[in-house]
C-alpha positions in Angstrom: 116.9 94.6 163.0 118.6 95.9 166.1 122.4 96.1 166.1 124.0 93.2 167.9 126.7 94.1 170.4 129.8 92.0 171.2 129.7 90.8 174.8 133.1 90.2 176.5 133.2 88.8 180.1 134.3 91.2 182.7 138.0 91.1 183.6 138.6 89.3 187.0 141.5 91.9 187.6 139.0 94.8 187.6 137.4 93.9 190.9 140.8 93.7 192.7 141.6 97.4 192.5 143.8 97.3 189.4 144.2 100.7 187.8 144.0 101.2 184.1 145.9 103.9 182.0 145.9 104.8 178.4 148.5 102.9 176.3 149.3 104.8 173.0 151.6 101.9 171.7 149.0 99.2 171.8 146.0 101.4 170.5 144.9 100.9 167.0 142.7 103.0 164.7 139.7 100.9 165.7 140.4 100.4 169.5 141.8 102.3 172.4 144.3 100.3 174.5 144.6 100.6 178.3 147.1 98.9 180.4 146.8 97.8 184.0 149.5 99.4 186.2 149.6 96.4 188.5 149.7 93.3 186.3 150.4 94.6 182.8 147.1 93.3 181.3 146.0 95.2 178.2 142.3 95.8 177.4 141.1 97.0 174.0 137.9 99.1 173.8 136.2 99.7 170.5 136.0 103.4 169.6 132.7 102.7 167.8 130.8 100.8 170.4 132.6 101.7 173.6 132.7 98.0 174.7 135.7 96.0 175.5 136.7 93.9 172.6 139.4 91.7 174.2 142.1 91.4 176.8 145.8 90.7 175.9 149.0 90.2 177.8 150.4 88.1 180.6 147.4 88.3 182.8 144.8 87.6 180.2 144.0 84.1 181.3 144.6 84.4 185.1 141.6 83.5 187.2 139.6 82.1 184.2 
């Protein structure tokens, strides 16, 4: 049986030139966190799969 991958919709902020940087404070042992320099949105990326797991922060629901 092939491994199923979690699919998360693309962040609407991504297409508007927002820049991501590594955020050690929000990173966990399972996920790397990156914060947007412009809006403060945090995205968590799985170390295991390399896919975005979720978005957190003040801009997480904007444009949805």
